[in-house]
C-alpha positions in Angstrom: -52.0 7.0 15.6 -48.5 7.7 15.6 -46.2 4.7 14.9 -42.7 4.8 16.5 -41.5 5.2 13.3 -43.3 8.7 12.7 -43.1 9.9 16.0 -39.0 9.0 15.2 -39.3 10.8 12.5 -41.3 14.0 14.0 -38.5 14.1 16.4 -35.6 13.8 14.6 -37.5 16.5 11.9 -37.9 19.1 15.2 -34.4 18.5 16.3 -32.9 19.3 13.2 -35.4 22.5 13.0 -34.1 22.8 16.5 -30.2 23.1 15.4 -31.2 25.0 12.3 -32.1 27.7 14.4 -29.2 28.0 16.6 -26.8 27.8 13.3 -29.2 30.6 12.4 -28.2 32.4 15.8 -24.6 31.4 15.7 -24.6 33.2 12.0 -25.7 36.6 13.3 -23.3 36.9 16.3 -20.4 36.0 13.9 -22.3 38.7 11.6 -22.5 41.3 14.7 -18.8 39.9 15.9 -17.4 40.7 12.3 -19.3 44.1 12.3 -17.8 45.4 15.0 -14.5 43.8 13.9 -14.6 45.8 11.0 -15.6 49.0 12.4 -12.6 48.6 14.6 -10.5 48.0 11.5 -12.0 51.2 10.1 -11.4 53.3 13.4 -7.6 52.0 13.5 -7.5 52.6 9.5 -8.2 56.5 10.3 -6.1 57.1 13.1 -3.2 55.5 10.9 -4.2 57.9 8.3 -4.0 61.2 10.8 -0.7 59.8 12.0 0.6 59.5 8.5 -1.1 63.0 7.8 1.4 64.3 10.7 4.1 62.4 10.3 3.8 63.6 6.5 3.7 67.5 7.6 6.8 66.8 10.1 8.9 65.2 7.3 8.2 68.4 5.4 8.8 70.8 8.1 12.3 68.8 8.1 12.9 69.3 5.2 12.2 72.8 4.7 14.5 73.4 8.0 17.1 71.3 6.6 16.7 73.6 3.0 16.5 76.5 5.0 19.9 76.1 6.7 21.8 75.1 3.2 20.3 78.0 2.3 21.6 80.1 4.7 25.1 78.7 4.9 25.1 79.4 0.8 24.2 82.9 1.7 26.7 83.0 4.2 29.6 82.1 1.7 28.5 84.1 -0.9 28.6 87.0 2.1 31.7 86.1 3.0 33.1 86.1 -0.7 31.5 89.2 -1.4 33.3 91.0 1.8 36.8 89.6 0.5 36.0 91.0 -2.7 35.2 93.6 -1.7 38.8 94.3 0.5 40.6 93.0 -2.4 39.1 95.6 -4.6 39.6 98.2 -1.9 43.1 97.4 -1.6 44.1 97.4 -5.4 42.0 100.7 -6.1 44.3 102.1 -3.1 47.3 100.4 -4.3 46.7 101.7 -7.5 46.0 105.5 -5.9 49.3 105.1 -4.3 51.1 104.1 -7.4 49.4 107.1 -9.6 50.4 109.7 -7.0 54.4 108.0 -6.8 53.9 108.6 -11.3 52.6 112.0 -10.8 55.1 112.9 -8.5 57.9 111.6 -10.2 57.1 112.6 -13.1 
């Protein structure tokens, strides 16, 4: 028959075994929670990457708009200088023509 000592040892062994089972269940639950957390982090990372791509595109668009406005400003300045030069040349040519006509009439 079973002695008290052997019954106590058997009870302890069963309790240890049940405790191990509970620990395994807790570990499995923890693994599932970690897996879900990793999946959530993956989703968030993908969302952030998408937002960064959109932000990069917006920054590039803003840079292009700024470059375009600089080009337009430079172009406008060059056009104004060309118009001024054309006016000065026309004024100079008409002055030379008047001078030439005076010179020929004076001769």
